[in-house]
N, C-alpha and C positions, 0 to 999 in steps of 0.2 A: 593510456597510456600516453605520454609524452617524451618526443624526440626532437632537441634541437631547441625548442623552446615552440616546437607545433604540435599540435593534437593529432591524435592518430586514431584509425578504428578498424574495424573489420570487418566484412561483410560476411554473415554465414553461408554456407556451402548446400546445409540442410534444410529442406522445408520440413515443419514440425507443426502446420496447422493443421486444427481437424481431428486431430489424432485423441480417442478417447484413452482415458489412463486405464493403466493396467489396475485387475481388480481381482480382490480373492472373495470366496465365499467359502466361509470356515462353519465346522460343526465339530463336537467335541462331546465324546458320553464316557463315563468313568466311575469308579468306587473306590471308595477311603472306608479303609476298615478298619476297627481299635478292638486290640485284642489284650486280655487280661487286666486285672486292677490298674486303676491309673492310665488305662492306654500307654503300658510299657512299650507295645509293639504295635506298630501302625505300618497299614501296606495302603500306596496309593497306586492306582492304576487305570490311566487315563488312555484314551483313543483318539485318535485326530485324524480332520481328514480335510483338504485345503483344496478347493478347485479354483485355477487362475485361468483368468479369460481377457480379452480384450488385449492379448500380446501384439509385442510391436517387433517391426522388423525394417533394417533398412533398407532401400530398393533404389538402385541406379538408375537416374535418368540421364536424359541428355544435356551435355554443357550448354546446348545452345539456350537453354533456358536460363540461365543464369546461374542455375544450382546443379550439384556434381550427384545429389542424392535426396530423396522424401521419405521422412518416417511415417510409416502407415499400420495400422491394425490389420492383423491376418487372423484365421479363423482357427489355428493351433491352439488345443487349449489343452494343459496339465491338471493332473490331479496328485498331490502330495499326501500318501497314508503313512501313520508313524505309532508306535504302540511304546509305553516307557512303565515301566516296574521300579517302586523303590519301596523300602524299606527303612523306617527309623526305628532303631530299639534299643531298651533299656538293659543291655544284658546281664550285667550283673549289677547289685543296687547293695552294696554295705556301708556300715558307718563310717570305714577309713578309707573303704577301694568302692570305684565304682569305672562301669565301662558302657560307653554309648557308641552305638557305630550304625552307620549308614550304607545302603547298599542303593546302587544305583544302576539301571540296563533301561537302554531306550534305541531303538529301533525306527528308520521312514526311509522310505525311495518315493523319487516321482516320478510317473508313468504317461505317458501319451494318452488323453482322454480323447482329444478329437486331431485329425489332419487336415490341413489347408493343402487340397490339390495342386493349390498352383505354387505357392509360399514355402511347403515344407519340402525338406530334402529328401531326394529320389534314392534311397539307400534300402539295404534288407534291416537296419535297426531302426529306423523310422516309422512306427507303425501302433497304432490304438493298442495300448494295454504294454509296449514296449517301454522300459526305463531310459529317462533320457540320458543320465548318467555314462552312456556308453562312451567307452575310449575305444578307436580306431588306429591303425597305423601301417605304413606300408615296411613290412618285415621282410627279412633277407627270404626268399625262394628258395623251398626245399624239395626233394623228389618223393614220390608216394610212401619210401621209407624212412622220411625225415631228415635224410642227410643235404647238406649246404648244396647248390645248384653254383657253379663258377663258370666266369665266362672265357672266351678264350685265353684273355690277360691273366688267368688267375685269379681274379678276385672277385668274391661272393655277387650273385647274382639278386636286385633287388626286384619284390613284387610289383607288378604295372598297378595293381590295385589294392585299397586297404582292407585288414581284415580286422573282425571283431576281437580286441587283447583282453577285455573284460570289462569291470564297472566301478567308477571311481568312488561311489560313496561305500560305506562300510556295510558290513553285514550288521553290527551292532556297536553301539559303545556301552563303556562300563566305567564307574568309580566306585570306590569301597574306601568309606571316611570312619576313622576311630577315635575316640577320645578315652583316654582314660585318666582317672584322679586315682591319686593315693596321699591322704593326709593333706598336703600342703605344694603337693607336687602334680603336675599335669602335664600327659604325652600326646598329642594331637599326630596321628600318622593318616596320611591319604596316597593313595595309588589312585590309578586310572588308567585307559588305556583304551583300544580299538581295534576291533577283529574284522578284515577282510578290509576289501577296496585296494584298488591299486594306483601308481602313478608313476610316469615316466622319472628315473632317478637322473636327472642330466647332471648331477655334481660327476657321479660316475664316470657318468659318456664324455664328458671334458676331461676328465683325466685320464682317458684314453688317451684322448685325441693330442692332449701336451707331454705325453707318456710317463705322467706320472703316478700312474695306478700301477700298485704292487703287481699284478697279472701281468706285466708287461718287461718284468727283470726275467728275462728268458737267455737260454743260449743262443739261441736266435739272434736275439737283439745285439748280443756281444759279439757274433760273428759277422754281424752286418756296420756296427759302429766301431769297434776295434780292428778286426781282420780285416774290413772291406769286402766279404763274401755276402752272397745272396744264397742262404740255405734254406728258407720256409715252404711248403708246400701246403696249402690250406687242404684240412681235412672235410674231403666231401665227394663230390662228383662233377662230372663235366658233360655238357651234350655234344653228342658225337652226330648224331640225323635227327631230324624229325624235326616236328614244332607242336607249340601249343594255342589254343584259341579259346578266348574268354566271350562270358558276355557282356552287358552293360554293367552289371554288379560285379563283374570279378570272378563270376564261378565258370571252371572250366567246362567248356562244350565238348572240345577234341584234343587230346593230346596222344601223339606220337612219338613224341620224344623217345631217344635210348642213350643210356647213361651209360659213363665208363669212370673208373676211380680218376680223381685229379691227379695230372701227375705234374703241372705248373710252378716252376720255381719263382718266387715271387719277393721283393723286400718286404720285411717282417712290417716294417711301420707302414707301408703302403696296406699292408693287409689291416693290421687292427683298424687302421683309419676308416677303411670301406667295410669294414665288417661290424660295424655297432651296433645297426639298425637290427637287433635280434630282442626278443623276449626276455634276455637275460636282466636287460634295464627298464624295464617295465615289472614293476616291484609289488609284492604285497605289503601294503601300510599297516599289519598286525603290530602293535607293540603294548608296552605293559612301563609305567612309568611311576616313581618313587615321587608325586607332584609335590609331597611338603611332608618336613616334618619340625615340629616345634614343642620344645622340651621348657617347661615353665616352673617359677616357684612363687608361691604366695608368701611373702611377709609377716609373720605375725601383727596381726591389727593393733595388738600393745603395742609394741614396737612402731609400727604406722603413727600411730598417735600422738606419740612423743616427739615425731617430726611435723604435726599438722597438719596430717593426713588420713583419709578414712581408710584408703586400704594403698598397698604396694605391689607391685607385682611384676619378675623380670623373666623373660625366657630368648634360648637360643633358635633362633628359625631357620633352617634350608629350604631351597626350592630346586626342583628341577634336579636332584642330587644322583639320581641311576634311572637308566634307559634302557629295556631289552626290546630288540627288534627282530621279526622273524627275516628280513631280507636287507634291510637299508644296514649298509654297514660305516661309511663315511657320514651320513648326514641323518640327523632325527627326523624320523618320518613325521614326528608332530608339529613340526616347522613348515612342512610341505603344504603350501596352501592350492589345494586341487592338484592339477597337472603340472611339476616341475619343466615345463617345456620352456622356458625362454632364458629366465635367470638360474645360476648356484643358490641351495639354500645357505643363509649365513650358519654358522655352527650356533646350537643351543646353549644359552646361557646359564651357568649356576649361581645361586644366589644365596648367602650366608649373611647373617645378622645377628643383632640383638635389639630385642623389642624390651620397652620400660614403661610400665603402665601406671601413673599416678593420679591416685582418684581423691580430690579433696572434699 
């Protein structure tokens, strides 16, 4: 970089020397099966195993050294195991009509293969054989019957420790592609989706924060904003005596709390903003999507030759035409990359167009 005619430089704050590269050791086994004359049905089933070692972690060091951290190898190791099942089939084959289809289902998860006693996280989920895609969060606290616990000010009480909410990777992903041909017309239709896996829905969370979520349009809000009256009482309980004690992992070791029904009137706006840390916004990313539809027509070759071409085709194409999700309402779960913690997800884009293919 150059500033005011002078060269600039930046000194690194992390020591990188002596670090081995992260390494994968992979093996795969499978079967490829052909059925019927001309291999009209092909089944492919591969299984893979990927072992990852020489993993790295940034370690904080004294700034007196001239650096603030150093990258080093740790003994935490992972293994990812997965299987895929696909079928390619010529379901119908006639003189003027054909139907080709492809079905694909895949599943894979990553697990802890070895724990580093010094650098691995000390929690209930980081353990040999445990999945690495666990998601934890400090949710609102509840009594043994599942009722929300409220503080003396009438707002919900947040747990002091995180709890396991689920796993982010899907149970499996799938795809279903169809190609139809009738005389000079072709039609391609592709569906795909995923089943299982969770994500924090930050978009809906922020909609609550700003008051634009449909669920906030209530009589309590009207009373507060228009009539200037506070009328909301949070549903749940309050603590009238006793206390609760936890171990270092957040497990209850002693609980002498006595509960009564919450009766504290509070601002509805304050309550909504203070009660968003619930499992309601940790949502299932299961979805089905109509990924693409393409309707085409091949012009007669005799007509194409008159125009100096060997072939000519035109097609109408649409992508992301429809999505059906299990829990996500205002966000396309297909666009949520991992956990939607920091940013809100942009709306998905539907594409439509015309494709003209000329062959000379």
